[in-house]
C-alpha positions as CSV (number, residue, x, y, z in Angstrom):
1,M,23.5,15.0,-8.4
2,E,22.6,11.7,-10.2
3,I,22.8,12.0,-13.9
4,L,19.4,12.6,-15.8
5,K,18.2,9.4,-17.3
6,R,17.9,9.5,-21.1
7,P,15.5,7.4,-23.1
8,G,18.3,6.3,-25.5
9,L,20.0,4.3,-22.6
10,M,16.8,2.6,-21.8
11,V,16.3,1.4,-25.2
12,L,20.0,-0.1,-25.1
13,A,19.0,-1.5,-22.0
14,V,15.9,-3.3,-23.6
15,L,18.1,-4.7,-26.3
16,I,20.6,-6.2,-23.7
17,A,17.7,-7.7,-21.6
18,L,16.2,-9.3,-24.7
19,I,19.1,-11.5,-25.4
20,C,19.8,-12.3,-21.8
21,P,18.9,-16.2,-21.3
22,F,18.0,-15.7,-17.6
23,S,15.8,-12.5,-17.5
24,G,12.7,-14.3,-16.3
25,L,14.3,-15.8,-13.2
26,A,16.4,-12.6,-12.2
27,E,13.3,-10.4,-12.8
28,E,11.4,-12.4,-10.2
29,D,14.2,-12.4,-7.7
30,D,14.8,-8.8,-8.0
31,T,11.1,-8.1,-7.6
32,K,11.3,-9.9,-4.2
33,K,14.2,-7.8,-3.1
34,N,12.5,-4.6,-4.3
35,I,9.0,-5.1,-2.8
36,G,9.2,-5.7,0.9
37,I,7.0,-8.5,2.0
38,L,6.1,-9.1,5.7
39,E,2.9,-11.3,6.0
40,G,1.4,-13.3,9.0
41,A,-2.2,-14.4,9.9
42,D,-3.9,-15.5,13.1
43,D,-6.8,-18.0,11.9
44,S,-8.4,-18.2,15.2
45,G,-11.8,-16.4,15.7
46,K,-15.1,-16.2,13.8
47,E,-15.5,-16.1,10.2
48,L,-15.1,-12.3,8.7
49,K,-18.1,-10.8,6.9
50,S,-17.4,-7.2,6.9
51,I,-14.3,-5.1,7.1
52,A,-14.2,-1.3,7.6
53,V,-11.1,0.7,5.9
54,I,-9.8,3.2,8.3
55,P,-7.6,6.3,7.1
56,F,-3.9,6.0,6.8
57,S,-1.6,7.2,9.4
58,T,1.7,8.8,8.8
59,K,2.8,8.3,12.3
60,P,5.6,5.9,12.9
61,G,3.4,3.3,15.0
62,L,0.0,2.1,15.5
63,S,-0.1,3.0,19.3
64,I,1.2,6.6,18.8
65,Y,-1.0,9.4,20.5
66,D,-2.3,11.6,17.8
67,P,-4.6,14.2,18.9
68,V,-5.1,15.7,15.4
69,A,-8.3,14.3,13.4
70,I,-7.4,15.9,10.1
71,V,-6.2,13.5,7.4
72,T,-3.5,14.7,5.2
73,P,-3.7,14.7,1.2
74,N,-1.2,11.8,1.0
75,E,-3.2,9.7,3.8
76,R,-6.3,10.5,1.8
77,F,-5.1,9.5,-1.5
78,L,-3.5,6.0,-0.3
79,T,-6.9,5.2,1.7
80,L,-9.2,5.7,-1.1
81,A,-6.6,3.8,-3.6
82,L,-6.6,0.9,-1.2
83,Y,-10.5,1.0,-0.6
84,E,-11.2,1.1,-4.6
85,A,-8.6,-1.8,-5.1
86,L,-10.5,-3.9,-2.1
87,I,-13.9,-3.3,-3.8
88,T,-12.4,-5.0,-7.0
89,E,-10.1,-7.6,-5.5
90,V,-12.0,-8.7,-2.5
91,T,-15.0,-11.1,-3.2
92,T,-16.0,-13.0,-0.1
93,V,-16.2,-10.3,2.5
94,K,-18.1,-7.0,2.3
95,I,-16.1,-3.8,2.4
96,L,-17.9,-1.1,4.3
97,P,-18.6,2.3,2.6
98,I,-15.3,4.4,2.7
99,R,-17.6,7.4,3.5
100,A,-18.8,6.1,6.8
101,S,-15.5,4.9,8.0
102,D,-14.1,8.4,7.3
103,N,-16.8,10.2,9.2
104,E,-16.8,7.8,12.1
105,F,-13.1,8.1,12.3
106,V,-12.9,12.0,12.4
107,E,-15.9,11.9,14.9
108,I,-14.1,9.8,17.4
109,K,-11.0,11.3,17.0
110,T,-12.4,14.6,17.6
111,E,-14.4,13.3,20.8
112,K,-11.3,11.4,22.1
113,P,-8.2,13.3,20.8
114,G,-6.1,11.4,23.3
115,S,-6.9,7.9,22.1
116,Y,-4.2,5.8,20.2
117,Y,-4.6,5.4,16.5
118,R,-5.2,1.4,16.6
119,N,-7.6,1.9,19.5
120,T,-9.6,4.5,17.5
121,A,-9.8,2.3,14.5
122,I,-11.2,-0.7,16.3
123,E,-13.8,1.8,18.0
124,V,-14.6,2.9,14.6
125,G,-15.2,-0.7,13.4
126,K,-17.2,-1.6,16.3
127,S,-19.4,1.3,15.9
128,L,-20.1,0.5,12.1
129,G,-20.8,-3.1,12.9
130,A,-17.7,-4.4,11.2
131,D,-15.9,-7.8,12.0
132,A,-12.6,-6.2,11.3
133,V,-10.6,-3.1,10.6
134,L,-8.0,-2.5,8.0
135,V,-5.5,0.2,9.0
136,G,-2.2,1.4,7.6
137,V,0.7,3.4,8.4
138,I,3.0,5.3,5.8
139,S,6.6,5.3,6.3
140,E,7.6,7.1,2.8
141,Y,5.7,8.8,0.2
142,R,8.3,10.6,-1.8
143,E,7.4,12.5,-5.2
144,R,9.8,11.8,-8.1
145,D,12.3,14.6,-9.2
146,G,11.8,15.2,-12.9
147,G,9.3,14.5,-15.6
148,D,8.1,11.4,-17.3
149,Y,11.0,10.7,-19.5
150,G,13.8,12.1,-17.2
151,A,14.3,12.1,-13.3
152,Y,17.0,12.9,-11.1
153,A,15.3,10.9,-8.2
154,P,12.4,8.4,-8.6
155,A,9.1,8.2,-6.7
156,S,9.2,6.1,-3.7
157,V,6.6,4.6,-1.5
158,A,6.5,2.4,1.5
159,F,3.6,1.5,3.9
160,S,2.2,-1.4,6.2
161,V,-1.3,-2.6,6.6
162,Q,-2.9,-4.4,9.5
163,L,-6.2,-6.3,10.0
164,Y,-7.3,-6.3,13.5
165,S,-10.4,-8.0,14.9
166,T,-13.1,-5.5,16.2
167,E,-14.1,-8.5,18.6
168,D,-11.0,-9.0,20.7
169,S,-8.5,-6.3,18.9
170,K,-6.3,-9.4,17.9
171,L,-4.0,-8.8,15.0
172,L,-5.5,-11.1,12.3
173,W,-3.0,-10.4,9.5
174,E,-0.4,-7.9,8.2
175,S,1.5,-7.2,5.2
176,Y,4.3,-4.5,3.9
177,F,4.9,-2.8,0.6
178,S,7.8,-0.9,-0.4
179,E,9.3,0.3,-3.7
180,T,11.3,3.0,-5.3
181,Q,11.2,2.8,-8.8
182,R,14.5,1.9,-10.6
183,A,16.0,2.9,-13.9
184,L,15.8,0.2,-16.6
185,T,19.7,0.9,-16.9
186,D,20.1,0.0,-13.4
187,N,18.1,-3.3,-13.5
188,V,17.7,-4.4,-17.1
189,F,15.3,-7.1,-15.6
190,E,12.4,-5.1,-14.9
191,I,11.5,-5.0,-18.7
192,K,7.9,-6.1,-18.2
193,K,7.2,-3.6,-15.3
194,F,9.0,-0.8,-17.3
195,F,6.6,-1.0,-20.2
196,K,3.5,-1.8,-18.2
197,R,4.4,1.8,-16.7
198,G,4.2,3.3,-20.1
199,A,7.9,3.2,-20.5
200,K,8.3,6.2,-18.1
201,W,9.0,7.7,-14.7
202,I,5.9,7.3,-12.5
203,T,4.5,9.7,-9.9
204,V,4.4,8.8,-6.2
205,D,0.6,8.7,-6.5
206,E,0.8,6.1,-9.5
207,L,3.3,4.0,-7.4
208,A,0.9,4.3,-4.4
209,K,-1.8,2.8,-6.5
210,E,0.2,0.0,-7.5
211,G,1.1,-0.7,-3.9
212,A,-2.7,-0.3,-2.8
213,R,-3.6,-3.0,-5.4
214,T,-0.8,-5.1,-4.3
215,A,-2.0,-5.0,-0.7
216,A,-5.7,-5.5,-1.7
217,M,-4.7,-8.8,-3.5
218,R,-2.9,-10.0,-0.5
219,V,-5.8,-9.3,1.8
220,N,-8.1,-11.4,-0.6
221,N,-5.4,-14.2,-0.6
222,Y,-5.6,-14.1,3.2
223,L,-9.5,-14.3,3.4
224,L,-9.6,-17.1,0.8
225,E,-7.2,-19.1,2.9
226,K,-8.6,-18.2,6.2
C-alpha cells in the first residue's frame, strides 16, 4: 500500500522546487504528459450557430448499444460541469439549455432503446434545432482514497468529447482529457497547480470540473478558429 503523504514532505518539495532553475520548462513538459490531448477538426460545412450538450456516457464507445435511458450520477455531474463551463467560455455560438437536451435525450432513449448513443445524440440535436451536438464518454472516474491532506490513492478522471454535425453526422472536432493527481513529492514542478488546488488532495468531482473547463476552452478555441 502506498505510504500516506504528509504535508511536511510537501513543504520540503516546495523549497526544492523554488531553487530549481528549470522549473517553468519542466512543469510545462510534464503537464503535456499528464493531461492527454487528442484533437482534430473538420472545417467543412456550414457555420455553427447552436450546440446541444448531450449527457455523458460511461460506455466504451459512441456506437455501443445501450437500452438504458437513466443517466448515472457521474455522467450527470460531468455533463453539468461541462455545460456550465461552456456557458462561461464559449462566446460565439449559442449553447442550448441543458434541461431541454436532457429531457429530449431521455425521451428518445425511452422510445428507441435499441439506438446507439451517437445516433441518439444526433437525433436529439436535430429535434432541438441545433447545428451540432457535443457528446462525451467517461473512461475513468475514480475517487481519492483519503482526505484533503493525506491520501493513499489520488482522484483520477479521463474522458473524451466529440462534436458532431446534425446535418450530416460528420465528426467536426474531438479532444481527450486525462489526469491523475500527483503528490508534490512525486513531481516538484507542479507547484502552481498544487497551490491553485489549495495545497491539498482534491476530490474526483473537483478534478472533473477542471477537466470540463479545459474541454470547454478547447471547444471555444476550435470555434474561434473555424
